[in-house]
N, C-alpha and C positions, 0 to 999 in steps of 0.2 A: 577441775577433771579435763575442762579444754585445754589447759595448759598442757597437762600431762600428754592428751592427745596431740598436742601440737610437737610435744618434744619427740614423742614416739616417731612420729611421722616428718620430723626435721621441717615442719613448715611447709611441707608438700613439693620442698625442694628435690625434684626427682635427680637429677643430677649428682647433688653431693650425698643423698640418700645412698643410691648404688653403690657410689665410690666409696662410702663408709663401708657398709656390707663386704665388699670385696677385700679391703685392708685387714676388718676383722677375720674373715677367712684366712687369711694368707698368715697373720698374727698365729692364728689359731695353731694352724699347720706347723708352723715354724717352732711354736712351742711345746707341741707336741712330739714333733721329733726330736725336737733336744732333749727333751724330758724322758722320753723312749729309749734314746741311745746312753743316758746316765743311769734309767734304770736298770737295763740290762747288762752293764757295765758292775753295779751294784751286787744283782745277783747273780753274776757269774757265768751268764748266757751269751754266746755269740749272738751278732746281729749284724744286718746289712741296711744300706741306706733307704734300700725298697723295702724291707720289712719294717724298719721306725716307719715310713711314709704311711703305708697299709694299716700299722697299728693307730696311728694319729688320724687316720680319715675312720675307724672304726667310732673316735669319741663322738663324732659329730651323729652317730645313733643312740647315743647313750649306752653305748657297751663298750668294757676296755677287759675284753676276756683275758688278755696276756697280761693284766697285772693279778700276780699271785701273791705277794707279798706286799700289803700295804704299807709296811714298814720302811720299804726302800723307795717308796713313792717320792721324787724331788719336788722341790719349788716350782719349776716350769710345766712339768707334767700334772701337778696337783692343781694350778691355774687353769691348761689346758683341758682337763678333765669336767670344769665347769663352765670356761668358756666357749668350749666349741659346741655344746649341744644349744646354748643359750644364742648362738650367731644363726645356729640352725632353725631356731624356732622363732628369732627374730627375721630372718629371710622368708620362711613360710607367711609370717604374719604379714610383711610388706607385701608380698605379691597378692596377698589375698586381700588386702587395703585396696592395691591398684586394681584390682578386678573388679571391686565391689563398687571402689568410687567411680570409675569409667560407666559401670553398668545402672548405677544409681542415677548418675547424671543423665543417661539417655532415659530412664524413667521417669525423671522430671519433665520429660518434651513430651511423653505419652498423652499427658492431659494438660498440656500447655493450651495457653490461647492468650494472644496479645503479647507475645514474647517478641524480642527483636532476632532476626538471625542476620548474619554480618560473613559475606564471603569473603576472604583475603585477610589473612594476619599479617600485614607487615606493621610499620610505625604507625602511621595512619589509622588503620584498623585497630591496632593496640589503644589508641588513644580513644577511638571512638566506641571501643567494646568498653573500656572502662568507664567511660562517662553516661552510656545507659545503663551499666551494672550500678554507679553509683545513685542513678535516678531510682533505682527500684526495679529496673526490669530484669527479667531472665533472658539473658544473653546466650544464643547459640551460634558457634562461631564454626564456618568452613572452612578449612585448610589444605591444601594439596599436599604440603610438604610434611611428613610426619617428623623428620629431623627438626622443624623449625623450633628455635630455643625460646620463642614466646609463649608453646602451648604450656608449657608446666606452669609458669605463672598465672596466666589466666585460668587453668583448672583450678588451681591452688585459692583463687579468689572466688569460685562457685560457679563459674561460668561453663557453659559445657562446650566443649572442642569433638568435631567432628572431621575426621580425617578423610578426604575424598575431595573428587573434582566437582566442584559446584556446578558446573554445566551438565552434570548428570541428572535426569530427573530423580531417579532413585534416592539421590545425595539429598537432595533437597527434600523430597517427601521424607526421607528421616530427620530431617532438621522440623518437619512440621510447618513447613513454610506457608501451607495454606490453611492455618490457623494463626499465623502471625499477624504482628499489627506493623511491623516496618521489616522489609529487607533492604539491606545497604549492599550492593556489588561493589566491592573495591579491591579487586584483584589489578594486578598489574598489566594488565590486556584489553583493551577496549572492545574487541571483539567478544573475549570472553564474557565481558559485565551484559553485552546487549544482549547475549546469548541466554545467560541467567536469568535475565528479563523476562525471555519470552518463554523460557520452561516454566518461570513462575506462575506466569499469568496461565498457561495452560494447567497449571495444578491447581489454581485458585476456583477455577471454574465461575458458577453464579453464586458464590457462597453468600451467606446472609449474616449479618450482624456487622457491618464496617468493611470498608475495603481495606486491601493488602496496598501499603504504601511502598511503592519500589523507586529506590533513588539508585540510579547507575552511574558510576563514576567514568567520565569519558576526557581522557587526559589530553587529548587532541582539540585543541579548542574550536577550531574550524569545522571537526566534525562533528562536534556538541551541536554547534549551532545548526548544521543541517538536519540534525537526529530531532532536535526541538522544533524544528520546522516540519519533516516529515514523518516522523513517527511517534513520538512522545504522547500527543493528541489523540492517534490512531489506536493506543493500548490502554485509553482511560474508560474506564467504565465504573460501575456503581459498587463491581466487587475487587478492581484493580487498579490503581493508580501508579502510572508510571511517571518517572521523572528523571532525565538527563542531566546532570552537574558536573561543572569543572571545578578542580579545587581552587585554581587561581581567582575564578570569576568570585566563590564564596570570598577567599582571602582579601580581593579588593573591597568587598563591601564592607567586612569587617574592619579593614585598616582606614579606609574613610571615615567611618563611625566613630573609631577610637581616637582619630587623630585626622580632624577635617580639615580641609584647606586653609582655614582662615583662623585657625586655632591658635596661633603665637604670634600674630603681627599687628602692626598698628594701619597698615597700608590699607586704603580704601577698598581694595578690589583684590581677590586671592590670587595668587601667582606660584603654581605648582612647577617644580621642578624635579624630573624623575630621571634619576640615572640608572640607567640600564632599560632598555627596550626588549627583555625577552618576554616570556609568557606573562607574569607579574605585572610588568611595566605596562604591557597593552592594555590587560585585564584594569588598571590603573586609570589608563588614558579615557575608555570605553565608559566606565562605571562614573567617572567625574563627569563627563561631559553629559551623562543622563542625568545625574543630580542635578546638574546647573541647570540643564532643561527643564528638569521638574520646577523650576522655582522663577517668580516672575523678576525680572531684570529690566531695569530702565533704558529706553533709548537701544533696546536690543544688544545690550552688553556681552561679549563675548568672554567665556573664559581662558586666561594665559597659561600655556603649560608649555615649560621648555623642555626639551627630552633628549638627553645626552648618551649618545651609541655610538659605537663604531660605524653603524649602518644607519643612523638616523634618518636620513633623507627616505632610504630605501624603504624601511619599515614602516614610517608615515605615511608613504604613498600607498602602502598594501593597505594599511589601516583607512585611509580616504577611498579608496577602492571598496572594499567591504562594507564602509558605513558612508554614502554619500551626504552629504550635506555637513560633515564633521566640524568642515572649515566654517560654517555660520553658527556655530554652537562654541567653539574654541580656536583662538589664534595660537598654532601649532609652532613653535620655534624648534628648528632642528640644530644642535650641536655636535657634529660628527667629530668624536677623536676618540681615542684609545685613552685606558685610564694610565698607561706607561708614559703619556706623552707630555712635555713640559707643559702644555696648554692646559692638561688635565690637572697636574700636579700642583698648579698656580690655582686652580678653580676658577680658570676664566670663565666657565660656565654658568656663573652666578650672573653676569654682566651683559648687559646688552651692548648694543654697538655706540652707545654713547658714553660706556664704563659707568652707568648706573644699575645698580642693584637692588630688585624689587621683590625677590622671593618672599614667599610669606610661608612656604614649609618645603622642605625636601625629602624627597622618598628614594632610599637608596634599594635598588633592585637587582645588584649583581648575582651570578651565578654562585660566585663561592664567597662562603662567608667573612673570611680573612679580606677579603678583597672589599666586600661591602664596608667593614667596618674604616678599612683604610681610608677608603673614600669618604667615609663620614667625617673623619676627622680633620681631613684634606679642608673639607667645606667648612668646618667649625673652625681650624685655623684662620682661614680668611675672614670668615664674617667676625670672629674674635678682633681683628685688626680693624675692623669696620667700625665696631662697637655697635655691631647687631647680634640679636640673640633669636636666632630663627630655628624654631622645630626642626630636628634631622630625624626621621625613622628609617632603622634600616632593616633590611627584610633579610631574615636568617634561617637556617633549616635544621642545623645541628648545633649550633653554638650555644649550649646553655651555659658555658662559662663566662663565653662573653657577655650575653643578657645580664648572668647573675654581676658581672664586672660595672656595666653600665647601672645596673640598678642600685648598687651601692654606691657610686659616686653619686647617683641623685639624693638618695637617702641622707649623704654625709653632706650635700650642699656643695658637691665638687663643681670644677669648672665644666663638666661633662654631662650636667643637669639637663641640656636641652636635648640631649642625642635619647632616642628610644631604639630598644629592640623589640621587633615584631617577629615572633618565632612563627612560623606560618604554620608548622603541623598543630603545634599545641594551641596556638589561636583560633584556628578554624576548624580544626578535627574536634569539634564538639556538636551533641545531638540537636544543642538550639540552634547552630549555624547550617548544619548539613538539612535538617528537617525545614528551615526556613527558605524555603523554593519558589517558585514561580506559583503553585498552586497556594501554598499556605500567602504568602503576599497578595494574591488577589483575594482570598477569602475576607483579609482581614480589611483590602481595600473595599469589597463588596458592603461589608459592615459598617464602615464610615460612612458611606453613602446612604445605606438605608438611616441611619441616624439622623440624617436632615431633612425625612421624609416625613409627612404627617401620618399620626400613630391609627391603626397600628400596621406599621410594616415590617417588625421582627419580633419574635417572641420574647426578645431580651434587648435591655436597653444599656449603656454602661460602655467601658471601654472592653477591647477583646480579652484581655486577661480577666475581666470579672464575668463573661459567659461562662455558663457550664458547659461541660465538653462535647453534650450532644447538640448543643448549639453551634457550637464550633464545629463540630462534624458537617453539620448540616451545610454551613457556611462553604465547607470544603468540597463539598458535593456540587453545590452551585457553582464555583469556581471551575472545577473539571468538568462541568456539562457545558460551559461557555463556547469553548471550540467544536465541541460535536452539535449543539444548535446551531454556529455559525455553518458550519459546513453542510447543514440542512438546506440552506439558502442559497449555497453557491459560493461560499467565503472560507479562507483559509484564515489561520493566526501562524503568523511567521514572526521571525527574531526583528526587532527593531532596527530598520535602516533610516527611514523617513521621521527626522525629528523632531517634523510638526504633526507625525501622525496622531498625538494627544488630543489636537485640535478637529481630526474626522468626526462628520456627521454621517451616520446609516441614513437610506432613506426612508421617509414617514412610513411608506408601506411594508418596508423590511421589519421595521422598529413593532408596528404593531403585529407581524407576524411572528418575530422574536418574542413578544411581549406574553403572546398566548401560548406559544410552546415552553419558554420556561416556567409561568404558572402551571401548566399542566404538568412540567417536571417536579415543581414543589409541590402540588398538591397530592402528585403518587408518593411521593418521599413523605411525606408529612404523615399522609393516612397511614402507610405502612410502618410508621412510627407510633402509631398509637395513637395521632392526635385526632379530634373530632370537632365539627362545626359547632360552635356555640355563640351567641349574640354579643359577646364580651370575650376580650382576650385575656385567658387564665393560664399561663404556664404550670401551675401546679396540677392542674386539670388537664393540661392538654387541650385545651380550647382555644379555637381561632375563628375570628368572625367571617374571614377570607377563605376559609377552605369550603368552598362551591366553584363548579366548573366556571370557565371562561365567560360564558353567556349570561351566568348569573349573578357575575360581582357587580358591585358596585363602582360608578365611575371613577370614584376615589380611589380605589385601589386598583383599576386598572391603569390610572394615572400614575401610581407608584409604581408597577411595574414597568410603565413606557421610560421612566425616569433612572431606572435601573440600567435598562437599555442603552440609554442615551449615553450612559457613564462609562460604560464597555471600553470605546476607544481611549478616555485618559488613564484608565485603569491599566489596561492592556500594557499602555507606553510605560510608565512607572515600573512595570516590572518587565520591561523588555521586550515587548511584543507589541505588533501593530495586526491590523484587519486587511486581508487582500482578497480581492477576487481570484478565484481558483483558476490556474490555467488550464487552458483548454488541454 
């Protein structure tokens, strides 16, 4: 039955469906006109083109009053007598299916809870929507362009598509955003994404049963950093959590995880070569520096990064201005050259002033896919002549064919098996990467910090993935509350610019006050979740011995709370933030 339905609806392919219907109407009219012309000639009645057409149109209504002699009906007219009403019924059927499908999809949202609302249906949005849908989430998409060719495939896969402006409160309410679990603002306009987040917060109000997690994409990396510092934490509460994100920052983390700097070299210390210092290249520099800073290194060893770009010196100077102390973490070597110059074609950027090549991995981040692959092949050819096989990762955007070509070469053990394609949208625009933001990373870090404390410091032990969802949500609420608690004492959480911020220490008096405030927040959260005080920790019965006011708490439990507060600077530094005194 499902196969029959899919055949009748042409698999939901809206464009092909209506083209076919139009063709069938024309064929029916043509056969009817042809048939009536022959019929009237057979019975000896004069006729005209208009009269034949009028009679052919009557066939769609199951009326053929002009046929008085059935023996004179020829083959074209006989076919048209059955085809025309069938086409009419099929057209009505498809119209009903279309209207019913759209209305039934909207009805699914009436009682929906915990679904995903995605604003903006471009290529990145499509990948994210499919990712959530494959996870079993109900996905509601808001798209302003009703002619967007991606709408039909999304609807055919069971996703709800609302045509409208996501900045409009009524449109957001239509998508039931106040009952959603996630809101992803991924339009092509940074201002629109921020406005969507503001209106969503207004609609959510003080709802119960978990926060709406809103992720607003900001394409401009510098603006994203400013918003992270000034706005995101101010719009986070128990009912609404806002996080601004930049796809290039997310991509840099995914890329460095999949292809780490020391992934394929015998060198004692990693040496990164980044070809192209655009948005992706700059994100790679900062992420690599942060990862290096998070790990202990003997004698203050620095990460060596060579950057190749026509404006390498100016762009590095701008990075150092935005991130003071970057030179203390990295040895940054600018190689200023165009990809069309002889120096670039010889891959001179691989060598230092002594003619030595110490590169351990090469990241090619040029804007054009073809130019990126060409640069990778240039570096590969020069390294092959030296007898070295260094991993080369090419950032591509739309080059699925290039990626498949490289993948087949590696599978066959070809000469290019050290060249890897990293398709930025497909590798990055996945739910697990977009949702893995600052709050999520902080929640995981807070859980790891609690594992080293005397029991009971948490209702659950084990890794993050082993935690029940309610306990993970409690950790996310704890992470989201950190900026708010710090603001109460005159601090702000800012993007990381001081690389030594992980070693900061808060004053003992502030640690004591923050420990009390955090305990009071945790106590209220647990009581609202149905937990009660008990002599022993019993997650199944929701009993916890620390569910007491601060003044009645044992000294060991207070020490646990203070230890967590002391870990905040290091945890924040790991997620790219630092604690600062609020400016007057």
